[in-house]
C-alpha positions, -999 to 999 in steps of 0.1 A, spaced: 225 701 -132 190 700 -121 181 674 -91 152 650 -93 121 654 -67 120 616 -56 83 606 -49 75 603 -7 76 568 2 111 557 -3 105 552 -42 138 551 -62 145 576 -91 156 553 -124 179 576 -149 182 570 -180 213 580 -202 198 593 -236 161 611 -245 149 599 -276 115 574 -278 124 546 -258 128 568 -225 99 586 -236 80 557 -238 92 546 -200 77 580 -185 41 565 -187 47 531 -170 71 549 -147 44 568 -135 22 540 -130 50 527 -109 51 555 -85 89 560 -94 105 588 -106 122 593 -139 152 613 -145 168 616 -184 201 629 -193 189 648 -225 211 654 -256 190 688 -260 158 705 -241 140 697 -269 147 656 -272 118 635 -277 115 621 -240 133 659 -227 92 675 -234 77 648 -212 98 646 -189 100 672 -156 138 657 -147 157 661 -178 188 678 -175 212 683 -205 242 664 -211 259 646 -241 261 604 -236 300 605 -242 306 637 -216 320 621 -185 315 650 -161 279 652 -172 273 616 -172 287 609 -133 269 642 -119 233 633 -138 238 597 -124 245 609 -86 209 617 -86 198 583 -94 189 549 -77 197 529 -109 210 539 -145 198 524 -177 199 533 -212 180 543 -244 204 535 -266 236 509 -266 266 541 -276 278 552 -241 315 548 -249 335 519 -229 354 545 -202 321 566 -197 304 531 -186 339 519 -165 336 554 -146 299 552 -136 306 514 -123 340 525 -102 324 554 -93 295 531 -75 264 531 -99 241 510 -102 239 499 -138 215 483 -158 226 461 -176 258 460 -167 290 471 -187 303 435 -190 268 428 -206 263 459 -225 292 454 -246 276 426 -265 249 447 -280 275 475 -286 303 454 -305 289 428 -331 324 411 -329 322 402 -292 283 396 -300 292 368 -327 321 351 -306 303 351 -273 271 333 -288 294 311 -310 308 299 -282 271 291 -264 260 269 -289 236 299 -306 228 293 -341 244 322 -361 254 330 -397 284 317 -410 310 345 -399 344 359 -396 363 386 -389 383 403 -419 409 431 -414 423 424 -455 418 418 -486 425 382 -486 405 380 -453 379 385 -473 381 368 -504 392 333 -481 354 342 -463 338 344 -497 355 316 -515 339 294 -479 301 309 -480 303 321 -516 295 358 -528 277 383 -520 288 384 -484 270 408 -460 296 434 -439 288 451 -411 308 478 -391 314 460 -356 298 494 -339 279 519 -341 253 506 -369 218 501 -366 184 505 -390 202 495 -420 232 516 -411 268 505 -410 257 474 -437 268 466 -469 260 435 -490 296 434 -510 293 417 -543 336 421 -542 363 425 -524 360 462 -537 332 468 -524 347 469 -487 386 489 -499 373 523 -480 365 499 -447 394 477 -452 415 509 -454 398 522 -421 408 490 -402 429 496 -370 422 533 -368 401 550 -342 364 543 -348 338 516 -357 365 494 -374 393 496 -351 393 457 -345 379 447 -385 350 441 -399 324 416 -394 316 394 -424 285 372 -427 270 352 -451 238 357 -471 211 342 -449 181 330 -470 153 336 -449 118 332 -447 110 358 -424 127 379 -399 116 372 -360 121 389 -327 125 369 -290 119 397 -266 125 388 -235 132 402 -201 158 394 -172 161 409 -135 192 411 -111 181 388 -93 176 361 -120 136 361 -127 130 363 -163 98 366 -187 93 360 -222 69 379 -244 55 353 -274 79 356 -305 70 383 -328 72 392 -364 86 420 -383 92 433 -411 121 455 -424 122 482 -455 151 498 -461 163 480 -435 143 498 -413 119 480 -393 83 489 -405 61 463 -390 55 439 -358 29 412 -356 28 397 -321 26 367 -315 41 356 -351 20 342 -373 16 304 -379 50 302 -362 61 265 -363 56 260 -323 84 232 -320 107 270 -333 85 293 -311 101 273 -280 136 267 -292 137 305 -301 120 316 -269 149 289 -250 176 305 -270 165 344 -261 165 333 -221 200 315 -220 214 343 -235 199 366 -212 211 347 -187 248 337 -202 253 375 -202 240 384 -170 215 407 -189 193 431 -170 164 446 -186 149 438 -222 167 416 -240 156 417 -279 168 390 -297 167 397 -338 165 363 -357 157 354 -392 137 320 -398 155 297 -418 148 261 -433 177 238 -424 193 210 -442 166 185 -430 137 208 -443 131 216 -406 120 252 -396 151 266 -377 167 302 -370 197 320 -368 207 350 -344 211 390 -365 216 411 -338 210 417 -299 197 448 -287 195 451 -243 166 474 -243 133 480 -250 128 472 -290 109 488 -319 100 447 -322 82 450 -291 64 478 -294 30 461 -299 32 453 -262 27 484 -251 -9 479 -260 -13 443 -270 3 426 -237 -8 421 -198 27 442 -192 45 461 -219 80 462 -224 85 497 -210 72 486 -180 87 456 -175 124 473 -183 118 492 -154 108 463 -130 135 445 -139 159 468 -135 148 475 -104 146 441 -96 107 444 -88 87 411 -92 81 407 -133 48 416 -147 28 389 -170 38 390 -206 11 369 -220 -12 385 -253 -42 405 -244 -58 393 -276 -52 369 -306 -26 395 -326 -15 427 -321 -2 446 -352 20 478 -347 31 494 -378 60 525 -380 51 561 -385 77 572 -411 79 608 -416 73 622 -449 69 654 -469 49 672 -441 57 685 -412 20 696 -397 9 661 -383 -19 671 -354 -49 669 -383 -37 636 -396 -31 626 -360 -71 637 -356 -81 622 -388 -67 586 -377 -86 586 -344 -119 595 -355 -119 567 -382 -104 539 -361 -112 543 -324 -95 512 -318 -61 523 -332 -36 534 -300 -16 559 -315 20 571 -302 40 598 -316 72 607 -305 72 643 -304 102 643 -329 106 667 -360 95 653 -391 120 643 -418 117 616 -446 117 583 -433 128 588 -397 107 573 -372 82 592 -356 59 572 -336 40 540 -347 0 529 -348 -11 496 -327 -43 474 -330 -50 441 -318 -79 418 -322 -85 385 -337 -85 388 -379 -52 394 -385 -59 408 -427 -79 434 -409 -58 444 -384 -28 448 -413 -49 468 -428 -60 488 -400 -22 497 -390 -6 499 -425 -37 527 -433 -32 543 -400 3 551 -407 4 558 -441 -24 588 -432 -1 600 -407 30 596 -430 11 617 -460 11 582 -486 -30 582 -480 -52 600 -479 -88 588 -478 
């Protein structure tokens, strides 16, 4: 396995397990901070491997490959949450500095663990239950009504591993898998279907020394379970709710001893008194799609902040540069050739920041994003959506 070249002057090497777009977007900030980034890539053509000099190939669940990779790093962090527990434990035993730690990361890896801990902390959650049998499903639906939301505790993302069950029979296959090795080993997570006004994300960063910083609460839009748009700060958000949500995210970060970026995905709801409130949907302990707008729209973006946090450097200023930043995800379409569309978008809107991830185009796959900043929200939304649509091939003018 290749050894990363350490920058002169005593600067550290940060290892990242996983070579997706999140690792790729750490490359620029790492260079600006003067640190060396080394990425354990699933293949030589993975998104981050294409732009990182030190990108040895190895699987995140290959214990020998991961241990060998980590030996050359001062700190190791993650592009995703899928590193198995035994691998994380072996890294910790070997003395690897991991951020976030396995004890924190399990709350992003296992939704049942997450729900139990957040409930203990008094963080607002949907009504939920663990189901191992058909009777458990029927009993929970009797409390909250049909339909119910069913989730695999492990492995689900971007709408995968989620079923809106109308009756017990919809979960027959999942119930049959409970207790066997796999994402349903410990049961199914059941949640009430939340009647929400919109989706939000509270994104914070926390360092090992306990310093924390929070970006403004973000509004997100999901389409078929995939994030397609984010607006920061969330427009017309009640100031009291914004403060409450931010405090909750910081409380979670502190209580779980999160190090690095933490994204708390939320639903904005109306409580029984008619006041704005929230419930937590899920957690992510890494830079998050809802925070991509911060790269161009905040004084310190989430990828730079994540590196600062895991290295226990002083955290940067999270304030937005302008009134709004609108981020639109670029999803793959039918056209695999992107460069001409990329040139057109840059010429049509010089103020748009286009970030492409070097990924093979597949229909519906996240292959990039576009961010625009300014004060006219309607204009910004139109510009971002036009650019993303043109790159996808759904707009041709």
